N, C-alpha and C positions, 0 to 999 in steps of 0.2 A: 290504767291498768284495766279498771271494771269497765270500759266501754272496749276497749280491745277484745277484753275475754268476751263480752254478751255478743259482740259481732261476730267473732269467729265461732261463737257457740250456736248461732242461729244460720251459720255457713255464709255468711257474707266475707268475701275475701279482705284482709287487711296485709297492706305491704309492712313487712318486718326489718324496714329500713331506717326506722327512726329511732332515737332513742331520748327524743323530748315528749311533751304532751300530745304533739299533732299526730293525728290517726289519716294515715293516707289509704284510701280505698281505691284500688286500680278501675278504671272503666276500659282504657286502652283506644279508645276513639273520641276526638275532640267533638263533634256534633252530638254524639250520645251522652257525652258528660256535662254540656250545656243544657242538653232536653232532659236530664235527669235532674240537674240542680234545678231548672225552672219548676219542673213537676212537682220535686219535696216542698219548693215554695208555693205554689199554685194549690196543691190540694191537701198539704200537710204544714203549712206555716212553716217549714224548717227551712232556713239560709244556710246553706252551705256551699263554698268557693269551689267552682269547677277550674282546676287546673290544668291549663293546655299549652302547647309550645307559643311562645319560645321559653317560657318558665320551665317545662319539661322536655324532654324529646318526642317527637311525633312516636304514638303507639304506647307512650307511657302515661297518659293522659289520666288522671285521679281527681276525685273528691276529696278535700281536706277538711277534717274535722278536728276541732282544736277545743277540747271539753275543758272545763274549769271546774274550781269548786263549788261555783253556782249551781251547777248541773247537778240536779239530785238523780236518785234512783228511779222516779217517775219519768222524768225527763230523758233518762237513758234506754228506758223500756219503750218510750213512746217513739223515741229515734231509731229504735232496732226494728219496730213494728211499721213503720214508716218506710224504712229502706226496703224491708222485706215485699212490701206491697209495690214499691216503686220499680224493685228489680225483675219482679213477677210482670209488671207492664213493659219492660223493656228488654225482655228476655228474647 
């Protein structure tokens, strides 16, 4: 809940279709989704799975975050900051 709240507060879209700890962030384009995932890893050291067709329908591509009890507040803030930077690069 904490990560979902922080992402929403930062203006990062979050799909509200899940009832689990997994937080999908919609991207909507397979190449962009992969590029954002690669950028997060290369520039911020953050690995996140790009979820593309055939796992999801074309046009519904997303990043899938799976926070756990091992991710502390500092890590959450680092992720939010990294996503804000990344989204500004791919706007």
